[in-house]
C-alpha positions in Angstrom: 0.0 0.0 0.0 1.5 3.3 -1.1 -0.2 6.7 -1.3 1.2 8.9 -4.0 1.4 12.1 -1.9 2.5 14.2 -4.9 -1.0 14.2 -6.2 -2.1 16.1 -3.1 0.7 18.6 -2.9 0.3 22.3 -3.7 3.3 24.2 -4.6 4.2 27.4 -2.7 2.5 30.3 -4.2 0.1 28.3 -6.4 -3.6 29.1 -6.1 -5.8 26.4 -5.1 -9.5 25.9 -6.0 -10.8 23.1 -3.8 -13.9 22.6 -6.0 -11.5 21.3 -8.7 -9.4 19.2 -6.3 -9.9 15.5 -6.3 -11.5 14.2 -3.2 -11.2 10.5 -3.8 -8.3 8.1 -4.3 -8.3 4.7 -5.8 -8.6 1.8 -3.3 -5.4 0.4 -1.8 -6.9 -3.0 -1.3 -8.3 -5.8 -3.5 -11.0 -7.1 -1.1 -12.6 -6.5 2.3 -10.3 -9.3 3.8 -7.3 -7.7 2.2 -8.3 -4.3 3.7 -8.8 -5.9 7.2 -5.4 -7.6 7.0 -3.8 -4.4 6.0 -5.5 -2.4 8.7 -4.6 -5.0 11.3 -0.9 -4.7 10.3 -1.0 -0.9 10.4 -2.7 -0.9 13.9 0.0 -3.3 15.2 2.8 -1.1 13.8 1.3 2.0 15.2 0.8 0.4 18.6 4.4 -0.8 18.8 5.6 2.7 17.9 3.3 4.4 20.4 4.5 2.1 23.1 8.2 2.9 22.2 7.4 6.6 22.5 5.4 6.1 25.8 8.3 4.1 27.4 10.8 6.9 26.4 8.5 9.4 28.1 10.0 12.3 26.0 8.2 12.4 22.6 4.6 12.5 21.5 3.0 11.3 18.3 0.0 13.2 16.7 -1.8 11.5 13.8 -4.4 13.4 11.9 
């Protein structure tokens, strides 16, 4: 799963009309089972990183 961030970037000084901006991306998964597997992997990865930061007691992680 890889998101092509370039398609969402706006160059500095460039005018942006949100009405013309795409609001949908193509799916990253082939089926519902594939999606759930991918989601489970990401949750596990995020959880382990969060535990690492919590144990360090110095940094925070904000995900939007």
